[in-house]
N, C-alpha and C positions, 0 to 999 in steps of 0.2 A: 385189232383183232379181235372181235366180241363171241363169245360160244359160252352155252351154259353145261354146267355138269350133267343134269340129267339127259343130254342128249345124246351124248359120245358112249354108244353102248357098243361093242361088237360080240356078236354069239353068246350075250349075257353077260359079258364082263366091259367091266367099267375100263376107260381109259381116263377117270378121274387123274390118276397118279403120275402121267406120262403130262397130262397139260401143266397139274399142279405146278413141276418141275419147270415148265415152259414159262409158266409165270414169274415163278421167281428168278429163273436165270436170266430174264430178258426185264427183269426188273426196271433196270440202271438207261433202258433204253426208252421206256414210257416217259408218258410228260412228268412225271413228278407225282408223288405222295398227296395227301389229301388228312387235312387237319381241321376238327370241328369243335371249338370254344363255345358249348353249351352254356349259358347263365340262367337259372329259372326266374322267368318274372319281368325281364327287365322292360320297362315303357320306353317306346319309342320314342315320344314326346320330350322327356323330359333329357332321352340323350341328343335329339336333336338342338334343344337348349344349349345344355351342355357346349357343344359342338360351336355353337354360334359364338360362346363366350370363351370359344380355345380352350378350356376345359380339360377336353380330351384328344390328345394330341397325336397318339398312338394311333386311334383309332378312326381320326382325319386320317393320318397319315395312309391309312389302309383302303377308307373310300377314297380314299385320291387316286388310287389304278383299280377301283372298282365300283361298286353302288352300296346305297343304303336303300334299304326301301323294308316299308312293314311286309311281317309275314301270316301272311293266312292261319290261323289256329282252329282248334277243333269246335265241335260241338257236344258239350258245352268246354270255354277254357279252364277245364281244371291241370290239375299237373300228371295228375295219372293217366286222364285218357288222350292229353297231346304227345307225351314223352312216351306212349304207346305207339300215335299214329306216328310220331317222328324214328322210328325203331323199328316200325314193320312194315310203314309204306302202306296204311290202313283205314279206314274210317270205323268208328265206334262199333256199328255193324258188324263187320267185321272179326274186329280183335275184342268185342264184346266189353274194355273196360268204359262206364257211363259215367260212372262216378264214383266216390269213397266209399259209400256204402250202396249194399244192393238189400233188395227182400228174396227170404224164399216165400212163392206165391202162393206153393199148399196151407202155410204157419204163419205166412204174414211175417216172419222173426226175421231182422234184419244182421246183416253180418258186414264182414270185409269184403267190398269189392275184386280187389287184388289178388287174394292171395289167402294161403292159413298157413300157420305150422302143425305139421301134425308129431304130436310127442311120440317120444322112443316107448316103443312096445316090448313088453320081457316074459317071459313064461311064470309058473306059479312058484318058479324058483328063485324070480328075481335077477335070471338070464338074461342076457339083451338080445333079443328076436330080432327087434328092425329098429335101426338106426331114426333121429329123430330128420323131417324131410321136410321143407318149404312147397306148397304145393302153388305155384304160381296161375291166376285164371288167363291171363291174356291168350288170346290165339294168335298163332302168326309168326314166323320167323325172325329176328332182326337180320337186317342188312349187313351187321359183321360176323353174321354166322354165317350167311350166303360168301360174303370176300372170303372169310376162314376155309369154307368148304372148297372153295376155289384156292386158295394156296397162298390167299395175301396175308401178310403177320399184321396183327390188329391189337391196338394196346387200346382198349375203352377204362379208364377210369372215373372213379366213380359217378357209375351210371344211375340214374331215378329209377327205379320200378322194374330194377332187372334184375332181382331175386329170386331164386338161385343165378349166379350168371352162365355163359354161356358156356359150354364146355368148347374149348378154343383149341385147336392143331399147333397153331404156327404161331399165336398171341398170349395173351392176357389180356385179364379182366377184372375188375375192383367193383364191387357192386356197393349203388352209394343209397339213395333214399330206399327204404323198404326193407331194409337190412332190420328186422327186431331188436328188441332186449331178451334178456335171457325170460323171463316172464313168457314171452311169443306174444308182445306189444309193440306201441310204437315205439314208445320212450315213456318211461317211469321213473321220475323225479327223486328223491327224500331229504325233509328238511328235520331239522333236529334243534328244540329252542326251547327254552324257560319262557319265554313271552306268549308262546301260544295260550289261548283263550278255549274255555270248552266249547265255545260259539265256533272260534276255527275248526277244533279238531272235532266237530262234528258237519261239519258242512262235508258233504261231498266235492271234491272237488277234481277236477281234468285233469290227465296226466301226471299226478304225483300221488303224494301221501307227507301229512303236517305228523310230526310225532312228537308230544311233550319230555322236558327233560327235568326233572323230577330230583332238583339235589338235596341230595342227604351229607351235608356237612361240604364236601368242595367233588364229591361224587355222584353220576346220575347213573344208572343202568337201566338200559333200554333193550327191548327184544320183538322183531318184527317178521313178516312174512317177505321173502325176496323171489319168491317164486312156487307155485304147485310141484306137487311131487309126482312125480311122473308114473310114479311106481303104486302110491296107492293115493289113487286120483281124489280123495276128500282132505287130504292133510298139507302142509307146504312144509318147503325146506323155510327155518327160520335162523335168524342171526342174531347175535348177542352183542353188544356195543358198551364202553364203558367211559364216557366223557368225565376228565379227571379238569379240573381248574389248578395251574399251578403252581407250588407254594413257590417252589424256587423265582421265579420269572415273574413278575404282573403282566398280564397279557398276554398270555399263553394257555393253549388246550391242551391238554392228550387226550388222543383217545386211541381208547387201549382193544387191541381188536383177540378173537378169542383165543387165537397161539400164541397170547402173548407181546405180538409188535406193538410198536407204542408208534403213533401219526402224533407229533408236536405241530403246534400253527401257532402262526402270531396275526392279529387281523388283517386281514383283505390277503392272507395268502393260501396259495393252493396246495395241495399234497403231491406228492408223486404218484403216479400209474401204482392202484392197489391190485395187485393179483391173487383173485380168491379161489379156493377149492372148496367146491358142496358135494360131499358125496352122497346120494341118495339113498337111504336107509334100506338096509335087506336084499341089495344088490350093490355089484358089479362095476356101475355106471357114476362116473362123474361130469359135474357143470363147471369147468372152469367160466371164468369172468373175469374185468377187469372195470374200476371204478378210481373214482376220486375226490376226496372234499374240497370245498372249499371256506372258511370261517370268514363270515359278513359280520360275526359281532363274538370278541373275545374280551370278557372286563367282566361287570356287576353284572352283565344278561350275557349268554351264550347264545349263537345263533349261527348253525353249520349246514348248509347243503353239501347233498352228495348226487354225481350223475349216477343215472342210471345205469345197471348192473350191464355194461355191453361184452356181446362177445370177445375172451379173450382171442386174439390173431393168431397165435401158434394153439390155439386146443378151439377151436371155434366148435360149437354145435352144428354148426351146419356150413360146409364149405362156403366162404366170403367172396376168394377170388377163385379165378381159372389161368393157371393149374392151380390147388389148392393150396401146393406149397408158397405161391407167391403171396398170402398174408403172412406168414412166419417169414419169407425173405425181406419183406419191408420192416415187420417189425426188428430184426437183426439188424438192418439195414440204416433205420432211423430213431430206433426202442418204440417202444406201444405206443399204438394210438387210438383215435377216436375208431371207433366198427360201424357204432350204427348207424342208422340211415337216419334221422331225424335229429341232425347232430348239432343242430342249436336249439337250447330249451328253451323254446317259447311259451312252454307250458309254466314251465317257473318264473318268465318273468310275467306272466300275467295273472300270475297267483302272488305277486308281490316277493317271492320265496330266491330273487335274484334282481340287482339293479340295470338299470339303462346302460351304465358305465360299464359294468360287468359282459354284458350283453355282449355289445359294442367289443370288448377288448378280445371276448372269446370268437366275435365274429371275423377279425383281423388275423388273430392266430392260425384258426382253421381257413382260412381265403390261402392265405399264406403255406401251410403244410401242402395244400392240396396243388398249388401253384409250383411249388420246390417239386412233387414227386410229379406232376405233366413236367415240368422241364428238365427233370434226369431223366424222365424218359424218351421225350423228345432227342436229347442232347447224346443217349446210348444207343440212336440209330435202327438200327433192324425192324423198323416197321413201316407198314406202305400207307396203312389208314391209324393214325391217330384223334383220341375222341375224351376231353375233358371237359368237365363235368363242375358248377358250381350253384349250390341253392341259395348262399345268403346274400344275394338280391330279392331273394323272394322271400324272403325270412324279415328282413329289413322292413321292406315295404310296407309288411303285414303288419307289425308291431307299431312303426314310426310315422306311417302317417296320419295319425292324430295330431303330431307337430308342423306338418307341412299345409293344412288345410284348416282355416279359422271358422270353417263353420261349420268343422266337427263338434259334435258333445265332451270329446275329450280331448277337445285344444286345450291348453297351457300356455299363455305369451310367456312367463319367464322360463318355460322349459323349451317353446318353441327355440327360442334364442341356441339356446343350447343343443338341442337335438335337432332342429329345424332341415337340418343339412346332409344328417349323417347318410341317407340314399345314398345322395351324391356323393358322398365321400367313397361308399362302396362302389360307384359304378367307377369311381379314377381308379379302384385298387386294380378295378375289371381292364380298365385303359395301361393299365404297369403291367397284368399277366398279357395281354396283347402286346403290347412293347416286348417283351421279352419272350414272346416265342416268332413275332415278326426276326426277330434278332437269332435265332436257332434254325429258322425253316430256309428250303435256298428259294428264289422269284419263281421255281418251275412248280413246286408246291399250291395245290389250292387251300385257300384259307377260308373258314363259314365260321365268321360269331352270328353266333343267335339267340333269343329267346325264346321259349314255347308257346308267348300268349305275354300282354302286356297288364296295365292296371289303374287302378282308379279306388277314391275313398271307397268306404262304408258308413257310411252317415246313418242310417234308419233302417231299422230288419222289419222283414214283411215274415208274419207268420206264416204262411202258406197251408198248415192246415186249418189253421182258426180262421182262414179265409171259407177253405172249402168246406168247414160245417155252417158260415152263416150264411151259404148258397144253400145249401141243403145238401149236398153230396155225400160229408163224413156224419154220422151220426154219435157223439156220445153213450155209452151207456148208463141208464138210469136218469137222462138230461132230455128233456120233450119239447124246454124251447132253444131252438138254435140262434136264439139272437142274442143269447147270453153264456153256452152253453162253453165248455171249457176244458179242459183235462190236463193234470199234469203228470201221469204216466209216463213213460220214456216207451221207447221200442214197439210203438202199436199197438199196448198194452192199454183195455178199457173204452176200444167201440164196437158198436153193434155193429156184426160185420152184414146180417141179415138185412142192415136197413141202409146199410154204403153202398153207395154208388161210385166213388172215387178218394184217392187217401193219397198220402202225399211220404216220402220218406228221404233224404237227403239234401243235396243243397239247391232244388231245383228241382227233383223228379215227380213225376204225378202219374199212378198207377191208374185203371177200373178194375174194381172188383168186377170180374169176368168171371161168367160162369162159364165154368171146368176149365179155368187157368188157377183162379184162385181157389182157395180151398172152401169158403162160403160165398163163393160167387153168385150179383144177382142180376150183373147185369149181360143181358140179349146180347148176342152177336151182333144181330141184325140194327143193333143199337149202339154199335160201339164209335162207326164212326160223325154220327149227327150228336153224338155225347162228346168224342174230342171235338168237335168244330164249336159247339155251345160254351164248353169249357175254355178254348182258344180265345171264342172272340170274347166270353163277359172279363176272360186277365187281362184281354188288352186296352179294355177300358177302367182298369181301376185307376184310384186315383189317391193321395195321399191325401187322406182327414183331414192333414193341417195345414201343408204346405198348398196344397190342390195342383200339385207336381203328379205327373205320370210315374207309376211305380214298373209296370212292366213295355220294355221294347218290341220285345220278341216273343212268342210262343212255335218252339218245334216241336215236331211229328216224329213218328217212325219213318214220315216219308223223306225224313233228311238221312235216311240212313239207310242201308244196303249192305247185305251179308248173310253168312253161315250164324252170325250170333242176335240176327236185327231179333228174334221172337224176347229175348232178354232186355232188349230196350226199353226203357221209362214208354209210357204210350203219349207226355206231352212234357218236353220241361222247357221249365220259364227261363227268359234272356233277360234280365232283368234291364232296367236307364240306370246310369250312372250315379251311385249314391247309395243305391238296393241291393241287399243280398236277403238270403235267404237264412233268419237266425236258427244259432246252434240248437234251439229248444226245439222248433218244428224242423230243421233236419232227422231230429235224432227221433221223431215220429209222435209228439206230447203238443198240447195247443193252447199255451197263454192266454191269458182273458183279450186283451188286447189286437188287434189286428197286426198295427205299425206300431215302431217302436222306436225309442231311441237307441243307438249300438252305445253301450257306456263300456265296451269291454276296450282292454290295450290292443285289442285284434284289430284294427281298424282301420284299415288297408286291405281288400280283396278283388277278385279277379272271376271265382269258378262261378258266379250264378249270372255274372254279366252278360249282355247280349254279346256274343263272340263278338260281331261287328263293328265292336264299340273298342273291340279290345287287342288287336292284334298284334302277333310278338314282332322282333327286331330280325332284320338280317341283311348280313353285311359282310360282304367278299371280297376277293383280290380279282375277282372276274367281274364283267360286267353281262345282265341279262337284258331282256327284253322282255320279260314274261311278271308277273305279279306271282311269285312264289306260296307255294303251299306248304306247311310244315310237313307235306308227303312227301315232297317234292325231295326231299333232301339225301332221302336214301338211294332213289334211281341217281343221282346229280354225283354222287361217290362214286357208286357201280358204274356207271359210264365214263367219269373220270379213270378211275383205273382200269377201263377197260374190260370192263367184264357184262357178261349180258344181264340185262332186267329181269327178274321173274316177271314170268305173265302175271300173276298174282297181285303184285304191286300196282297199285293204286297209282302213285305220283307220277310227274313225268319229269326227264332231265332236263336241268336250267344250261344246259352247255348243249 
C-alpha cells in the first residue's frame, strides 16, 4: 500500500497519525527493512580487480545474490554535491550545492557553499539572546525525513553534509562531514615544536597552525587563540599551555593545563580525550570542547600534535544528533569520541605534522568506531531504515594515490612498497563491515552498498584563472600584457572587473561577469549564449603544453541543470580528463604564472573536477536491477521498498 502524508486530510484535519500507527503496526508484514552502507569515493574498477583476486569475499557474497554496477554521479562529482543529490533525489539545480565554494555575485567575495555557523548573540550586558546555529544552504527534504514523517523508524549514522541533523520523531541521526570545529571551520589542528624554523612559522598553511616551543631550561610556555570571542568580535579566546621536559623519566613530556591538570606522554603516545571549558569573558556563555595530544617526538627535541578543538558531545555548541540527547547517550555508552565532521586530519598530513603511519592507524580506529556503532544499532533493532556512512575510503585515496601511480610527480618507489596498497586495505575493512552487517540482518532486508563517485589520479594542475587571463576574459589590475599577467592575491582580489568578462572560483566553476547580476558586470545578456559557447569550445581544445594531452573532457553549462536553484549555478563547469584538476590556488581565485603545473601535493588523487562520465560511483545490492542506477534513484528505491509513496518532487526513479 502506498500513500503520501500530505494527501490525507479530512475537513482540514490530518489523518497522518492514523496512518503512522498503521505503518508501525504493519511493519512485520512488509518485505523487510532497508540498510544502506555508503563509502565515500570508492572506485569501482579497484573493487572489480579485488573481486577477481578474491580479496573481498563478503562483497562477492552480496553480489552473488544481486548486482554490481556503476552508479551515475553528479555534475560535478564532488562529495557535497553528490551526497546532497543522494539525500534529496534532486539534481544540483534543485538542491543548490554545486561546489565547496560559492561567490556573492554582488561583491565577488567567496564563501562556503554548504552553509555557515551563526555565532551566539548577546545583549549589551552579555546575556545570551540567541543561541548559535548552523544555516544549511541545501534545499530539499531528505528521504529519511520523508520516511520519518510517514512513521518509519530511521537510524542515520555519520551522514555527510547533513548538519544540523534532521529532527526525527521516530529515529535517530548523527551528523558526519560538515560538523565544524569550535572555530566554525572545517578543522584546524595545532602543532608545537622546538624544531620549527622562522620560515615554517611565517608560512601560511591550510587547516592548522605551527607554534614554536622556546624552552627556557626544561619549560616552554605558549599562548594561542582557540576561537574568536563571540561577544567581543575583535578579540579571541586564548589558551596557555606549559610543556615540561620530565626530569624523573627520560623520554617523557608533561603538558600542564591552565587548571593544573597534567598530561604525561611518551613518544608515540596519544593522550586521553581532554575536556575543555572556555568561558566567554563578560558573559554567562561557556564553550565546551574536546581534543587530544599526540607525542610525535620526545627527547632532545619536542614535537606535539593536537587535534582540532571539536564539539563536546555532552555539551555541543550546536546539536550534532537527533534527538540532541543521543550525542550524550553515545558518550555514556562508549566514552568521548570524535565529533568533528572532517574526522581524518588530512591537513596535518599534507603539512608533514603527522606521519603516514599515524594517519593509517587513525583510519583503522575511526572506521572501527563507526562500524561498532552501526552494528550495535542494527543489533538493537527498532528500525526500518539504517544508513551508515564512512569517509575513510575517500581520504586515503586523496592522500595515498601518489604511491600507486608511478607517473605521479610525488611517486616514491621505496614508499610505494610500504603504502602502495593502503587504499586496498581500507576496501578490505569495508568488506569486513559488509560481512558483519550481512550477519546481522534478514534475507528479507534490502541491502545497498554504494559510493557517491569514483576516483582517479591528480598528476597535473590546471590554473583555470590563469587560462582565462591568457584568453583575455579575466583582467588583472595594473597588468596590460595578458600573456604574462598573473595574480597571487586570493579570493578574487586584484582583478579589474570593468574589463573582465569571465572569472573562475572553486574546483572548476566559471562565471560570466554578467551585467545586472555581478556587482560590476559588463557582459550584456544578449552576449550570454555566444560567450558561454565560445569559452566552452576553447576549453575543449586545450592541450597540456608539456605532454600534448587534452586537459578538458567536457564542459557543462546551466543547460545540464534544472530547478529552483538554477540562478545560482555556475555558467560553466569544467570536466577534466583523467590526471588533471583545478589547482588549489586557482580554486581560491588567484592566478599563478603558469597555466599547467605538476601536482606536488600529497593530495595526489582526486575526483572533484573530473568529467562525471569518467568517474561513476559504485552500486552493489542483494537485489537485481535491470537499469543503470543514478545516485538520485536510491531515495525513491528506499521509500518504494518501505511502502512509502515517493514525493512528486523527487527526480530519481525506484529501481525495484
